[in-house]
N, C-alpha and C positions, 0 to 999 in steps of 0.2 A: 667498312664503307663499300657501298655498291657503286660500280663504275660501268660505263658503256662507251660506245664510240662518240657520244655527244659530251662526255665529261671533259671539262676544261683542265688543262695541265695544272693551272693554279690550284684548283680544288684538290687534285691528287697530291701536289707538293705540300699543301697545308695539312693534309690528313696523316702523313707519315714522314718522319725525318729521313728515311732512307730512300724515299721515292725519287729524289733528284738523281742519285747515282743509278738507280734502276732504269730510269728513262734514258739517261745518257748512255747506258750500256747497250741500248737497242740499236743506236746508229751514231757514228762519229759526228754526224751533222748536228746532233743535240748537245755537243760540247759547249756550244755558245750559251747554253742555259746556265753555265757556271758563272757567267757574268751577271751580277745582280741587276744591272740596269737593263740589259736585254731581257732577262727573266721577268722583270717587272712589266716590261712593255709587251712581251709576247704571251706569257703564260695565261693571263686572264682571257685572252681572245682565241687561243688555239685549243681546239678539241683533239681528242685522240685520233679521230678520223682525219682531221687536217694535218696533224703531226705525222701520221703514217704516210701521207702523200709527200710531205717535205723530206722525211727520212728514207723514202723509197723502201718502206716496209709495210707490214699489215698491222691492224689493230691487235691481232692475235699475238704478234711479237711483244707488244706492250703487256698484254694479259699474262703471258708466260713469266715476265719479270715482276709484275705487280701482285699476282696471286699469292706468291710465297710471303709477301708482306702483310697479308690479311685482307687484301681487297677482294670483294665478291664481284664476280664478273656477270654482267647481264648481257648475254649474247642474243641480241635481237635478230630475228630472221632477216635476211637480206631485203626482202620485199617491204619490211616495215621501216627500213632505214630511210631517212630523208635524202632526196636526191640533191646533189650539188648543182645549183643553178648556174648556167652560163651567164656571163655579164655581157649584154649586147652592146654594140657601138651605139653611141648617142645619136638620135635622129636630128637633134638640133645643134650638132657640133659647129657648123659654120656660123650660125647666128650667135652662139655662145662665144666663139672666138672673136667675132666682130664686136661684140659687146665690150670686150676688154682690149680692143685694138692696140692702143699705145700704152697699155697699163699691164704689161706682162713681165713677170720675172721668170727666167728659164733655168731649168735644172736637168742635167743629163745623168741618169743613174744606170744606163744600159750596161756598163762594164763592171758594176758592183755586184758582189755576191750577197745573197740573203743573210741577214736581215738589214744590211746597210742601206739599200734603197729606201726602205720604210723609215729608218732612223733619219736619213738625210731629208726626206720629204717632210716628215713631221717637224724637224728642226727648222727648215725653211718656212713652214707655215706659221711657226710661232712669231716670226718677225714680219710676216706678210701684211702690208697695210690693207685696211678694209676695202679700199677702192681698187686693189690690184688682184690679179689672178696668177697662179703658179702654173706655168706650162712645163710639163714633165715629159722627157723622152725616156721611155722604159722599154725593156725587152719583153715584158708580159703584163697582163692585167694583174695588179697587186691585190689579190683577193683578201689578204690579211689586213691591208690598209683600209679597205672600204668601210668596215664597221667603225674603225677609229675615226674616219672622217665624219661619219654620221654623229658619233659621240661628241665631236668638236664643233658641231653645227656648221659643217662645211658641205658644199655640194661639188659634184665633179661631172665631167663629160669625158668620154673615151672614144678614141678613133684608132682602129687597127690599121696600120700602114702596110705591114707585111708580116710574114712569119718571123717572129723574133723582134718586132718593132711595133710599139704601141705609144700613142701620144695621149696625155691626160691634161685636162684643164681643171684646176682645183680652185675654188673660190668660196667666200663666205655666203651663206644663205641670206 
């Protein structure tokens, strides 16, 4: 199977039974993939490129572990790789906040380590009434959460308060 920086972890795991141990051996941060619930949540959404940022390693580190398992590496030139887009603050933060004035549920995930913030946010959203919004105190913009919100037909607004402090407002579309 051919892989590159855009290949999702789930695709790799499905392709070879030893891929999980190979990925975990790249960084201790990937030990969380041993948990089937976390693996099911994260693996379909995380590419090798994203995982290398989480694991503080490079895609090449994954390639070295996966190539011996028979994976064929497609090393795209750097210029051809898609840029990671910054998520800007929402221009309509104040009006969105006012819209849900007395209908906010609050969640503070600033002290939690990844992937706990995402898990707690998704769990809170499961029971969020349609008329309410979830106000989240976070330490960074949760880039892995954003596609999941889209998949769940949720919308969000972001406001950066300071370095290490971000507020999010999440609600149904």
